[in-house]
C-alpha positions as CSV (number, residue, x, y, z in Angstrom):
1,M,-56.8,93.7,-53.3
2,P,-57.6,90.0,-53.3
3,K,-60.5,88.7,-51.3
4,A,-59.9,89.0,-47.6
5,R,-58.5,85.9,-46.1
6,R,-58.5,84.6,-42.5
7,L,-55.1,84.5,-40.8
8,T,-54.0,81.5,-38.8
9,D,-52.9,81.7,-35.2
10,E,-49.4,81.0,-36.3
11,E,-49.5,83.8,-38.9
12,R,-50.9,86.2,-36.2
13,S,-48.1,85.3,-33.9
14,K,-45.5,85.8,-36.7
15,I,-47.0,89.2,-37.5
16,V,-46.6,90.3,-33.8
17,R,-43.0,89.0,-33.7
18,E,-42.1,90.7,-37.0
19,W,-43.7,94.0,-36.1
20,A,-41.9,93.9,-32.7
21,K,-38.6,93.6,-34.6
22,G,-39.6,96.8,-36.5
23,V,-41.0,95.4,-39.8
24,P,-43.4,98.0,-41.1
25,A,-47.1,97.1,-41.3
26,S,-47.2,97.7,-45.0
27,D,-44.5,95.1,-45.6
28,L,-46.4,92.6,-43.3
29,A,-49.6,93.3,-45.3
30,V,-47.9,92.4,-48.6
31,R,-46.2,89.3,-47.1
32,F,-49.4,87.9,-45.6
33,C,-51.7,89.0,-48.5
34,V,-53.9,91.1,-46.2
35,S,-54.7,94.8,-45.8
36,Q,-52.8,97.0,-43.5
37,K,-56.0,97.4,-41.5
38,T,-56.0,93.7,-40.9
39,I,-52.4,93.9,-39.7
40,Y,-53.3,96.7,-37.3
41,N,-56.3,94.8,-36.1
42,V,-54.0,91.8,-35.3
43,L,-51.6,94.1,-33.5
44,S,-54.2,96.1,-31.6
45,H,-57.0,93.7,-30.8
46,G,-55.5,90.3,-31.4
47,R,-58.1,88.0,-29.9
48,S,-55.7,85.1,-30.5
49,V,-52.6,87.1,-31.0
50,R,-49.6,85.8,-29.1
51,S,-46.6,87.8,-28.1
52,A,-43.1,87.3,-29.4
53,N,-42.3,84.7,-26.8
54,G,-45.4,82.7,-27.7
55,S,-47.5,83.6,-24.6
56,R,-50.9,85.2,-24.8
57,S,-50.8,89.0,-24.8
58,R,-51.9,90.8,-21.7
59,V,-53.6,94.2,-21.0
60,L,-51.6,96.3,-18.5
61,T,-53.0,99.1,-16.5
62,M,-51.2,101.8,-14.6
63,R,-51.9,105.0,-12.7
64,V,-50.2,108.3,-13.8
65,S,-50.9,111.9,-12.9
66,E,-52.7,114.1,-15.5
67,A,-49.6,116.2,-15.8
68,D,-47.4,113.1,-16.5
69,L,-49.9,111.9,-19.1
70,R,-50.0,115.3,-20.8
71,R,-46.1,115.4,-20.9
72,F,-46.0,111.9,-22.4
73,D,-48.7,112.7,-25.0
74,A,-46.8,115.9,-25.9
75,A,-43.6,113.9,-26.4
76,L,-45.4,111.5,-28.6
77,S,-47.1,114.3,-30.5
78,R,-43.7,116.0,-31.2
79,R,-42.7,112.7,-32.8
80,G,-46.0,112.5,-34.8
81,I,-47.2,109.5,-32.8
82,A,-50.9,109.2,-32.1
83,H,-51.3,105.9,-30.4
84,R,-50.1,105.8,-26.8
85,S,-50.3,102.0,-26.5
86,D,-48.1,101.4,-29.5
87,A,-45.5,103.8,-28.1
88,M,-45.6,102.0,-24.7
89,R,-45.2,98.6,-26.3
90,R,-42.2,99.8,-28.2
91,L,-40.6,101.5,-25.2
92,M,-41.1,98.3,-23.2
93,L,-39.3,96.3,-25.9
94,A,-36.4,98.8,-25.8
95,A,-36.2,99.0,-22.0
96,D,-33.3,96.6,-21.9
97,G,-31.0,99.2,-23.6
98,V,-32.6,102.3,-22.1
99,F,-32.3,101.3,-18.5
100,L,-28.8,99.9,-18.5
101,P,-26.3,101.9,-16.6
102,D,-23.7,103.8,-18.6
103,D,-20.5,102.0,-17.7
104,E,-18.3,104.6,-19.5
105,M,-20.0,107.5,-17.6
106,S,-19.6,105.6,-14.3
107,E,-15.9,105.1,-14.9
108,E,-15.4,108.8,-15.8
109,L,-17.2,109.9,-12.7
110,R,-15.1,107.5,-10.5
111,S,-12.0,109.0,-12.1
112,L,-13.1,112.6,-11.5
113,G,-14.0,111.7,-7.9
114,A,-10.5,110.3,-7.3
115,A,-8.9,113.4,-8.7
116,L,-11.1,115.6,-6.5
117,N,-10.2,113.5,-3.5
118,R,-6.5,113.9,-4.1
119,V,-6.7,117.7,-4.4
120,G,-9.2,117.9,-1.5
121,N,-6.8,116.0,0.7
122,N,-4.1,118.5,0.0
123,V,-6.4,121.4,0.8
124,N,-7.4,119.7,4.1
125,Q,-3.8,119.4,5.1
126,I,-3.3,123.1,4.4
127,A,-6.4,124.0,6.5
128,R,-5.1,121.7,9.3
129,R,-1.7,123.4,9.3
130,L,-3.3,126.9,9.4
131,N,-5.7,125.9,12.2
132,E,-2.8,124.4,14.3
133,A,-0.7,127.5,13.8
134,K,-3.7,129.7,14.8
135,V,-4.3,127.6,18.0
136,R,-0.7,127.9,19.0
137,G,-0.6,131.6,18.3
138,Q,2.0,131.2,15.6
139,R,2.2,133.1,12.4
140,L,0.0,131.6,9.7
141,S,2.1,130.0,7.0
142,Y,0.6,130.0,3.5
143,P,3.4,129.2,1.1
144,P,3.1,129.4,-2.7
145,S,2.7,125.6,-2.9
146,S,-0.4,125.9,-0.7
147,H,-1.8,128.6,-2.9
148,R,-1.3,126.4,-6.0
149,D,-3.1,123.5,-4.3
150,V,-6.1,125.7,-3.5
151,R,-6.2,127.2,-7.0
152,A,-5.9,123.6,-8.4
153,L,-8.9,122.6,-6.3
154,A,-11.0,125.5,-7.5
155,G,-10.0,124.8,-11.1
156,L,-10.8,121.1,-10.7
157,V,-14.2,121.8,-9.3
158,F,-15.1,124.0,-12.3
159,D,-13.7,121.4,-14.7
160,L,-15.6,118.7,-12.9
161,A,-18.8,120.6,-13.2
162,D,-18.3,121.2,-16.9
163,Q,-17.4,117.5,-17.5
164,V,-20.4,116.2,-15.5
165,Q,-22.7,118.6,-17.5
166,E,-21.2,117.3,-20.8
167,M,-21.6,113.7,-19.7
168,S,-25.2,114.3,-18.8
169,R,-25.8,115.9,-22.2
170,A,-24.2,113.0,-24.0
171,R,-26.2,110.4,-22.0
172,R,-29.4,112.3,-22.7
173,S,-28.5,112.3,-26.5
174,V,-27.9,108.5,-26.3
175,L,-31.2,107.9,-24.5
176,D,-33.0,110.2,-27.0
177,L,-31.6,108.2,-29.9
178,E,-32.6,104.9,-28.2
179,I,-36.1,106.1,-27.5
180,S,-36.4,107.5,-31.1
181,S,-35.2,104.2,-32.5
182,A,-37.7,102.4,-30.3
183,L,-40.6,104.6,-31.5
184,A,-39.4,104.6,-35.2
185,G,-42.1,103.9,-37.7
186,L,-45.0,104.7,-35.4
187,A,-45.5,108.2,-36.8
188,E,-45.4,107.0,-40.3
189,R,-47.9,104.3,-39.5
190,D,-50.3,106.8,-37.9
191,E,-50.0,109.0,-41.0
192,N,-51.0,106.0,-43.1
193,G,-54.3,105.7,-41.2
194,A,-53.7,103.0,-38.6
195,E,-56.7,102.3,-36.4
């Protein structure tokens, strides 16, 4: 390895920007002719490190319960990630995609709600006719068409429950992929001895 050299502020800023884009520390070390440890020091400590938008980096603090912190650390551990701060930084950068509403799921739920309302209105009309007949002392009329409507509602409720569960599973899979993508490379970096 060549003699250690001092990085300029501009180089430090570029390292932070490139790393935020997902460029591995090993590639940055080669490109800037420094050790990986120097790259990690720039990323971790960065006295004069500037963030991707050019402003000085800031230290954030937050309060979490012990149980929440244990769950977060366990999730990082399952992915082989040792550094909580790196994971938080990556998740913050990915927040734009993770916290956006799922338009497709919203549209499907609106469609299912409309179908449920249509069948529900038919069942309400059946119940109203039966109640009116009962109040008047008339024989209760429950024709086959009414029976079909009630069966359709029951079937729709079960289908709706299955579809909502499947949409929920699909959304969770998408979020898992987005989070995994945001955290990609951190486990490998930790294995390579980052400080």
